[in-house]
PQR file of N, CA, C, O and H, with PARSE charges and radii, in Angstrom:
ATOM      1  N   MET A   1       4.335  12.378   6.376 -0.4000 1.5000
ATOM      2  CA  MET A   1       4.831  13.111   6.870 -0.0000 2.0000
ATOM      3  C   MET A   1       4.125  14.373   6.826  0.5500 1.7000
ATOM      4  O   MET A   1       4.107  15.138   5.862 -0.5500 1.4000
ATOM      5  N   GLY A   2       3.360  14.589   8.289 -0.4000 1.5000
ATOM      6  CA  GLY A   2       2.614  15.803   8.510 -0.0000 2.0000
ATOM      7  C   GLY A   2       3.490  16.715   8.484  0.5500 1.7000
ATOM      8  O   GLY A   2       4.705  16.528   8.428 -0.5500 1.4000
ATOM      9  H   GLY A   2       3.374  13.967   9.072  0.4000 1.0000
ATOM     10  N   HIS A   3       2.703  18.179   8.539 -0.4000 1.5000
ATOM     11  CA  HIS A   3       3.157  19.409   8.935 -0.0000 2.0000
ATOM     12  C   HIS A   3       3.338  19.682  10.143  0.5500 1.7000
ATOM     13  O   HIS A   3       2.408  19.236  10.814 -0.5500 1.4000
ATOM     14  H   HIS A   3       1.715  18.331   8.585  0.4000 1.0000
ATOM     15  N   GLU A   4       4.695  20.614  11.212 -0.4000 1.5000
ATOM     16  CA  GLU A   4       4.918  20.460  12.040 -0.0000 2.0000
ATOM     17  C   GLU A   4       3.711  20.997  12.889  0.5500 1.7000
ATOM     18  O   GLU A   4       3.436  20.520  13.990 -0.5500 1.4000
ATOM     19  H   GLU A   4       5.451  20.976  10.667  0.4000 1.0000
ATOM     20  N   GLY A   5       3.078  21.924  12.361 -0.4000 1.5000
ATOM     21  CA  GLY A   5       1.925  22.753  13.410 -0.0000 2.0000
ATOM     22  C   GLY A   5       0.529  22.260  13.398  0.5500 1.7000
ATOM     23  O   GLY A   5      -0.369  22.326  14.238 -0.5500 1.4000
ATOM     24  H   GLY A   5       3.302  22.311  11.467  0.4000 1.0000
ATOM     25  N   LEU A   6       0.618  21.608  11.885 -0.4000 1.5000
ATOM     26  CA  LEU A   6      -1.239  21.054  11.403 -0.0000 2.0000
ATOM     27  C   LEU A   6      -1.223  20.365  11.421  0.5500 1.7000
ATOM     28  O   LEU A   6      -2.249  19.946  11.957 -0.5500 1.4000
ATOM     29  H   LEU A   6       1.348  21.554  11.203  0.4000 1.0000
ATOM     30  N   GLY A   7      -0.286  19.262  10.991 -0.4000 1.5000
ATOM     31  CA  GLY A   7      -0.534  17.693  10.975 -0.0000 2.0000
ATOM     32  C   GLY A   7      -0.936  17.538   9.777  0.5500 1.7000
ATOM     33  O   GLY A   7      -0.540  18.402   8.995 -0.5500 1.4000
ATOM     34  H   GLY A   7       0.548  19.603  10.556  0.4000 1.0000
ATOM     35  N   ILE A   8      -1.801  16.470   9.226 -0.4000 1.5000
ATOM     36  CA  ILE A   8      -1.766  16.132   7.848 -0.0000 2.0000
ATOM     37  C   ILE A   8      -3.548  16.718   7.987  0.5500 1.7000
ATOM     38  O   ILE A   8      -4.081  17.065   9.041 -0.5500 1.4000
ATOM     39  H   ILE A   8      -2.122  15.768   9.862  0.4000 1.0000
ATOM     40  N   SER A   9      -4.047  16.696   6.941 -0.4000 1.5000
ATOM     41  CA  SER A   9      -5.218  17.348   6.913 -0.0000 2.0000
ATOM     42  C   SER A   9      -6.418  15.881   6.709  0.5500 1.7000
ATOM     43  O   SER A   9      -6.034  14.776   6.327 -0.5500 1.4000
ATOM     44  H   SER A   9      -3.614  16.414   6.085  0.4000 1.0000
ATOM     45  N   GLU A  10      -7.825  16.197   7.048 -0.4000 1.5000
ATOM     46  CA  GLU A  10      -8.521  14.553   7.161 -0.0000 2.0000
ATOM     47  C   GLU A  10      -8.704  14.272   5.626  0.5500 1.7000
ATOM     48  O   GLU A  10      -8.829  13.095   5.288 -0.5500 1.4000
ATOM     49  H   GLU A  10      -8.137  17.095   7.359  0.4000 1.0000
ATOM     50  N   GLU A  11      -8.732  15.337   4.590 -0.4000 1.5000
ATOM     51  CA  GLU A  11      -8.200  14.830   3.249 -0.0000 2.0000
ATOM     52  C   GLU A  11      -7.857  13.471   2.843  0.5500 1.7000
ATOM     53  O   GLU A  11      -8.376  12.432   2.435 -0.5500 1.4000
ATOM     54  H   GLU A  11      -8.630  16.293   4.864  0.4000 1.0000
ATOM     55  N   ILE A  12      -6.433  14.117   3.233 -0.4000 1.5000
ATOM     56  CA  ILE A  12      -5.526  13.229   3.382 -0.0000 2.0000
ATOM     57  C   ILE A  12      -5.579  11.897   4.092  0.5500 1.7000
ATOM     58  O   ILE A  12      -5.070  10.841   3.715 -0.5500 1.4000
ATOM     59  H   ILE A  12      -6.011  14.960   3.564  0.4000 1.0000
ATOM     60  N   LEU A  13      -6.191  12.097   5.039 -0.4000 1.5000
ATOM     61  CA  LEU A  13      -6.178  10.851   6.098 -0.0000 2.0000
ATOM     62  C   LEU A  13      -6.835   9.933   5.642  0.5500 1.7000
ATOM     63  O   LEU A  13      -6.554   8.736   5.572 -0.5500 1.4000
ATOM     64  H   LEU A  13      -6.605  12.954   5.345  0.4000 1.0000
ATOM     65  N   SER A  14      -8.039  10.670   5.211 -0.4000 1.5000
ATOM     66  CA  SER A  14      -9.194  10.198   4.437 -0.0000 2.0000
ATOM     67  C   SER A  14      -8.844   8.563   3.149  0.5500 1.7000
ATOM     68  O   SER A  14      -9.380   7.521   2.773 -0.5500 1.4000
ATOM     69  H   SER A  14      -8.267  11.642   5.269  0.4000 1.0000
ATOM     70  N   LEU A  15      -7.698   9.313   2.976 -0.4000 1.5000
ATOM     71  CA  LEU A  15      -7.135   8.540   1.982 -0.0000 2.0000
ATOM     72  C   LEU A  15      -6.364   7.388   2.088  0.5500 1.7000
ATOM     73  O   LEU A  15      -6.141   6.623   1.150 -0.5500 1.4000
ATOM     74  H   LEU A  15      -7.262  10.159   3.282  0.4000 1.0000
ATOM     75  N   CYS A  16      -5.922   7.248   3.318 -0.4000 1.5000
ATOM     76  CA  CYS A  16      -5.020   6.420   3.829 -0.0000 2.0000
ATOM     77  C   CYS A  16      -5.530   5.236   4.138  0.5500 1.7000
ATOM     78  O   CYS A  16      -6.616   5.269   4.716 -0.5500 1.4000
ATOM     79  H   CYS A  16      -6.103   7.869   4.081  0.4000 1.0000
ATOM     80  N   ASP A  17      -4.849   3.732   3.823 -0.4000 1.5000
ATOM     81  CA  ASP A  17      -5.129   2.607   4.394 -0.0000 2.0000
ATOM     82  C   ASP A  17      -5.031   2.446   6.093  0.5500 1.7000
ATOM     83  O   ASP A  17      -5.842   2.074   6.942 -0.5500 1.4000
ATOM     84  H   ASP A  17      -3.966   3.705   3.354  0.4000 1.0000
ATOM     85  N   GLU A  18      -3.383   2.996   6.155 -0.4000 1.5000
ATOM     86  CA  GLU A  18      -3.312   2.996   7.440 -0.0000 2.0000
ATOM     87  C   GLU A  18      -2.710   4.336   7.663  0.5500 1.7000
ATOM     88  O   GLU A  18      -2.337   5.022   6.711 -0.5500 1.4000
ATOM     89  H   GLU A  18      -2.724   3.299   5.466  0.4000 1.0000
ATOM     90  N   VAL A  19      -2.584   4.814   9.176 -0.4000 1.5000
ATOM     91  CA  VAL A  19      -1.996   6.088   9.793 -0.0000 2.0000
ATOM     92  C   VAL A  19      -1.273   5.895  11.066  0.5500 1.7000
ATOM     93  O   VAL A  19      -1.889   5.545  12.073 -0.5500 1.4000
ATOM     94  H   VAL A  19      -2.887   4.258   9.949  0.4000 1.0000
ATOM     95  N   LEU A  20       0.045   6.110  11.076 -0.4000 1.5000
ATOM     96  CA  LEU A  20       1.207   5.552  12.184 -0.0000 2.0000
ATOM     97  C   LEU A  20       1.413   6.952  12.488  0.5500 1.7000
ATOM     98  O   LEU A  20       1.455   7.934  11.747 -0.5500 1.4000
ATOM     99  H   LEU A  20       0.546   6.394  10.258  0.4000 1.0000
ATOM    100  N   SER A  21       1.514   6.848  13.542 -0.4000 1.5000
ATOM    101  CA  SER A  21       2.198   8.085  14.550 -0.0000 2.0000
ATOM    102  C   SER A  21       3.088   7.521  15.539  0.5500 1.7000
ATOM    103  O   SER A  21       2.993   6.409  16.058 -0.5500 1.4000
ATOM    104  H   SER A  21       1.480   6.050  14.144  0.4000 1.0000
ATOM    105  N   ILE A  22       4.233   8.683  15.805 -0.4000 1.5000
ATOM    106  CA  ILE A  22       5.817   8.082  16.690 -0.0000 2.0000
ATOM    107  C   ILE A  22       5.186   8.500  18.149  0.5500 1.7000
ATOM    108  O   ILE A  22       4.173   9.135  18.443 -0.5500 1.4000
ATOM    109  H   ILE A  22       4.310   9.586  15.383  0.4000 1.0000
ATOM    110  N   GLU A  23       5.881   8.077  18.684 -0.4000 1.5000
ATOM    111  CA  GLU A  23       5.278   8.356  20.381 -0.0000 2.0000
ATOM    112  C   GLU A  23       6.515   9.021  20.927  0.5500 1.7000
ATOM    113  O   GLU A  23       7.621   8.485  20.856 -0.5500 1.4000
ATOM    114  H   GLU A  23       6.703   7.561  18.445  0.4000 1.0000
ATOM    115  N   MET A  24       6.294  10.258  21.499 -0.4000 1.5000
ATOM    116  CA  MET A  24       7.705  10.932  21.890 -0.0000 2.0000
ATOM    117  C   MET A  24       7.635  11.048  23.470  0.5500 1.7000
ATOM    118  O   MET A  24       6.635  10.830  24.153 -0.5500 1.4000
ATOM    119  H   MET A  24       5.396  10.694  21.556  0.4000 1.0000
ATOM    120  N   ALA A  25       8.626  11.354  23.826 -0.4000 1.5000
ATOM    121  CA  ALA A  25       8.603  11.752  25.547 -0.0000 2.0000
ATOM    122  C   ALA A  25       8.743  13.595  25.314  0.5500 1.7000
ATOM    123  O   ALA A  25       9.210  14.437  24.547 -0.5500 1.4000
ATOM    124  H   ALA A  25       9.439  11.532  23.271  0.4000 1.0000
ATOM    125  N   GLU A  26       7.662  13.383  27.086 -0.4000 1.5000
ATOM    126  CA  GLU A  26       7.001  14.487  27.314 -0.0000 2.0000
ATOM    127  C   GLU A  26       7.931  15.735  27.392  0.5500 1.7000
ATOM    128  O   GLU A  26       8.935  15.711  28.104 -0.5500 1.4000
ATOM    129  H   GLU A  26       7.282  12.699  27.709  0.4000 1.0000
ATOM    130  N   GLY A  27       7.664  16.578  26.821 -0.4000 1.5000
ATOM    131  CA  GLY A  27       8.639  17.465  26.250 -0.0000 2.0000
ATOM    132  C   GLY A  27       8.871  18.200  25.208  0.5500 1.7000
ATOM    133  O   GLY A  27       9.058  19.409  25.067 -0.5500 1.4000
ATOM    134  H   GLY A  27       6.849  16.597  26.243  0.4000 1.0000
ATOM    135  N   VAL A  28       8.825  17.011  24.245 -0.4000 1.5000
ATOM    136  CA  VAL A  28       9.118  17.324  22.843 -0.0000 2.0000
ATOM    137  C   VAL A  28       8.240  17.814  22.175  0.5500 1.7000
ATOM    138  O   VAL A  28       7.121  17.539  22.608 -0.5500 1.4000
ATOM    139  H   VAL A  28       8.673  16.029  24.359  0.4000 1.0000
ATOM    140  N   LYS A  29       8.253  18.357  21.399 -0.4000 1.5000
ATOM    141  CA  LYS A  29       7.193  19.167  20.642 -0.0000 2.0000
ATOM    142  C   LYS A  29       6.975  18.120  19.469  0.5500 1.7000
ATOM    143  O   LYS A  29       6.089  17.265  19.472 -0.5500 1.4000
ATOM    144  H   LYS A  29       9.162  18.580  21.047  0.4000 1.0000
ATOM    145  N   SER A  30       7.992  18.330  18.381 -0.4000 1.5000
ATOM    146  CA  SER A  30       8.430  17.109  17.572 -0.0000 2.0000
ATOM    147  C   SER A  30       9.089  17.552  16.770  0.5500 1.7000
ATOM    148  O   SER A  30       9.308  18.748  16.579 -0.5500 1.4000
ATOM    149  H   SER A  30       8.712  19.024  18.378  0.4000 1.0000
ATOM    150  N   PHE A  31       9.535  16.565  16.134 -0.4000 1.5000
ATOM    151  CA  PHE A  31      10.730  15.469  14.662 -0.0000 2.0000
ATOM    152  C   PHE A  31      11.240  16.425  14.017  0.5500 1.7000
ATOM    153  O   PHE A  31      11.174  17.248  14.931 -0.5500 1.4000
ATOM    154  H   PHE A  31       9.357  15.594  16.289  0.4000 1.0000
ATOM    155  N   ASN A  32      11.667  16.949  13.236 -0.4000 1.5000
ATOM    156  CA  ASN A  32      11.885  17.326  12.184 -0.0000 2.0000
ATOM    157  C   ASN A  32      11.697  15.930  10.828  0.5500 1.7000
ATOM    158  O   ASN A  32      11.481  14.793  11.247 -0.5500 1.4000
ATOM    159  H   ASN A  32      11.721  16.281  12.493  0.4000 1.0000
ATOM    160  N   VAL A  33      11.774  16.098   9.700 -0.4000 1.5000
ATOM    161  CA  VAL A  33      10.562  15.233   8.978 -0.0000 2.0000
ATOM    162  C   VAL A  33      12.004  13.900   8.652  0.5500 1.7000
ATOM    163  O   VAL A  33      11.875  12.676   8.664 -0.5500 1.4000
ATOM    164  H   VAL A  33      11.950  17.022   9.359  0.4000 1.0000
ATOM    165  N   GLY A  34      13.095  14.594   8.426 -0.4000 1.5000
ATOM    166  CA  GLY A  34      14.330  13.784   8.548 -0.0000 2.0000
ATOM    167  C   GLY A  34      14.173  12.719   9.506  0.5500 1.7000
ATOM    168  O   GLY A  34      14.212  11.540   9.153 -0.5500 1.4000
ATOM    169  H   GLY A  34      13.200  15.588   8.416  0.4000 1.0000
ATOM    170  N   VAL A  35      13.981  13.108  10.811 -0.4000 1.5000
ATOM    171  CA  VAL A  35      14.385  12.122  11.952 -0.0000 2.0000
ATOM    172  C   VAL A  35      12.610  11.594  11.986  0.5500 1.7000
ATOM    173  O   VAL A  35      12.616  10.371  12.130 -0.5500 1.4000
ATOM    174  H   VAL A  35      13.949  14.066  11.098  0.4000 1.0000
ATOM    175  N   ALA A  36      11.848  11.874  11.941 -0.4000 1.5000
ATOM    176  CA  ALA A  36      10.628  10.986  11.709 -0.0000 2.0000
ATOM    177  C   ALA A  36      10.572   9.984  10.663  0.5500 1.7000
ATOM    178  O   ALA A  36       9.863   8.979  10.637 -0.5500 1.4000
ATOM    179  H   ALA A  36      11.843  12.867  11.824  0.4000 1.0000
ATOM    180  N   ALA A  37      11.496  10.427   9.717 -0.4000 1.5000
ATOM    181  CA  ALA A  37      11.461   9.242   8.425 -0.0000 2.0000
ATOM    182  C   ALA A  37      11.706   8.543   9.116  0.5500 1.7000
ATOM    183  O   ALA A  37      10.961   7.683   9.587 -0.5500 1.4000
ATOM    184  H   ALA A  37      12.073  11.244   9.738  0.4000 1.0000
ATOM    185  N   SER A  38      13.394   8.834   9.473 -0.4000 1.5000
ATOM    186  CA  SER A  38      14.512   7.457   9.957 -0.0000 2.0000
ATOM    187  C   SER A  38      13.351   6.654  10.507  0.5500 1.7000
ATOM    188  O   SER A  38      12.903   5.652   9.950 -0.5500 1.4000
ATOM    189  H   SER A  38      13.999   9.532   9.091  0.4000 1.0000
ATOM    190  N   ILE A  39      12.732   7.353  12.052 -0.4000 1.5000
ATOM    191  CA  ILE A  39      12.378   6.354  13.013 -0.0000 2.0000
ATOM    192  C   ILE A  39      11.703   5.516  11.951  0.5500 1.7000
ATOM    193  O   ILE A  39      12.473   4.709  11.430 -0.5500 1.4000
ATOM    194  H   ILE A  39      13.096   8.167  12.504  0.4000 1.0000
ATOM    195  N   MET A  40      10.329   5.498  11.448 -0.4000 1.5000
ATOM    196  CA  MET A  40       9.585   4.949  10.594 -0.0000 2.0000
ATOM    197  C   MET A  40      10.573   4.318  10.100  0.5500 1.7000
ATOM    198  O   MET A  40      10.966   3.710  11.095 -0.5500 1.4000
ATOM    199  H   MET A  40       9.703   6.153  11.871  0.4000 1.0000
ATOM    200  N   MET A  41      11.442   3.951   9.036 -0.4000 1.5000
ATOM    201  CA  MET A  41      12.015   3.699   8.437 -0.0000 2.0000
ATOM    202  C   MET A  41      12.555   1.872   9.164  0.5500 1.7000
ATOM    203  O   MET A  41      12.388   0.681   8.904 -0.5500 1.4000
ATOM    204  H   MET A  41      11.122   4.446   8.227  0.4000 1.0000
ATOM    205  N   TYR A  42      13.251   2.750  10.166 -0.4000 1.5000
ATOM    206  CA  TYR A  42      13.906   1.488  11.132 -0.0000 2.0000
ATOM    207  C   TYR A  42      12.332   0.389  11.837  0.5500 1.7000
ATOM    208  O   TYR A  42      12.186  -0.814  12.053 -0.5500 1.4000
ATOM    209  H   TYR A  42      13.387   3.718  10.377  0.4000 1.0000
ATOM    210  N   GLN A  43      11.817   1.090  11.923 -0.4000 1.5000
ATOM    211  CA  GLN A  43      10.615   0.147  12.761 -0.0000 2.0000
ATOM    212  C   GLN A  43       9.793  -0.622  11.570  0.5500 1.7000
ATOM    213  O   GLN A  43       9.397  -1.728  11.938 -0.5500 1.4000
ATOM    214  H   GLN A  43      11.936   2.067  11.747  0.4000 1.0000
ATOM    215  N   LEU A  44       9.430  -0.255  10.138 -0.4000 1.5000
ATOM    216  CA  LEU A  44       9.125  -0.886   9.818 -0.0000 2.0000
ATOM    217  C   LEU A  44      10.336  -2.025   9.052  0.5500 1.7000
ATOM    218  O   LEU A  44       9.922  -2.993   8.415 -0.5500 1.4000
ATOM    219  H   LEU A  44       9.752   0.644   9.840  0.4000 1.0000
ATOM    220  N   LYS A  45      11.057  -1.896   9.130 -0.4000 1.5000
ATOM    221  CA  LYS A  45      12.413  -2.664   8.154 -0.0000 2.0000
ATOM    222  C   LYS A  45      12.429  -3.751   9.599  0.5500 1.7000
ATOM    223  O   LYS A  45      11.870  -4.816   9.340 -0.5500 1.4000
ATOM    224  H   LYS A  45      11.393  -1.110   9.648  0.4000 1.0000
ATOM    225  N   HIS A  46      12.878  -3.676  10.811 -0.4000 1.5000
ATOM    226  CA  HIS A  46      12.517  -4.610  11.613 -0.0000 2.0000
ATOM    227  C   HIS A  46      11.579  -5.127  11.553  0.5500 1.7000
ATOM    228  O   HIS A  46      11.651  -6.338  11.342 -0.5500 1.4000
ATOM    229  H   HIS A  46      13.332  -2.810  11.022  0.4000 1.0000
ATOM    230  N   ALA A  47      10.181  -4.489  11.707 -0.4000 1.5000
ATOM    231  CA  ALA A  47       8.924  -5.483  11.933 -0.0000 2.0000
ATOM    232  C   ALA A  47       9.038  -6.099  10.583  0.5500 1.7000
ATOM    233  O   ALA A  47       8.891  -7.282  10.891 -0.5500 1.4000
ATOM    234  H   ALA A  47      10.122  -3.505  11.878  0.4000 1.0000
ATOM    235  N   MET A  48       9.221  -6.085   9.142 -0.4000 1.5000
ATOM    236  CA  MET A  48       9.515  -7.007   8.319 -0.0000 2.0000
ATOM    237  C   MET A  48      10.250  -8.371   8.848  0.5500 1.7000
ATOM    238  O   MET A  48      10.121  -9.455   8.279 -0.5500 1.4000
ATOM    239  H   MET A  48       9.341  -5.124   8.892  0.4000 1.0000
ATOM    240  N   GLU A  49      10.984  -8.172   9.936 -0.4000 1.5000
ATOM    241  CA  GLU A  49      12.284  -9.108   9.525 -0.0000 2.0000
ATOM    242  C   GLU A  49      11.668  -9.824  10.313  0.5500 1.7000
ATOM    243  O   GLU A  49      12.212 -10.902  10.077 -0.5500 1.4000
ATOM    244  H   GLU A  49      11.089  -7.291  10.397  0.4000 1.0000
ATOM    245  N   THR A  50      10.668 -10.095  11.352 -0.4000 1.5000
ATOM    246  CA  THR A  50      10.098 -10.649  12.092 -0.0000 2.0000
ATOM    247  C   THR A  50       9.465 -11.621  11.749  0.5500 1.7000
ATOM    248  O   THR A  50       8.814 -12.258  12.577 -0.5500 1.4000
ATOM    249  H   THR A  50      10.226  -9.219  11.544  0.4000 1.0000
TER
END
């Protein structure tokens, strides 16, 4: 989970095996970290079930 304004540093991104992002509706600037984590966990759980 990255910083609301700055995102994740290139140094950290270079260490990642995968980088995921959440598509947001136009006009939505960001999600708080709790909402973002919940969305990601929900999607990953359902992806593992199929």
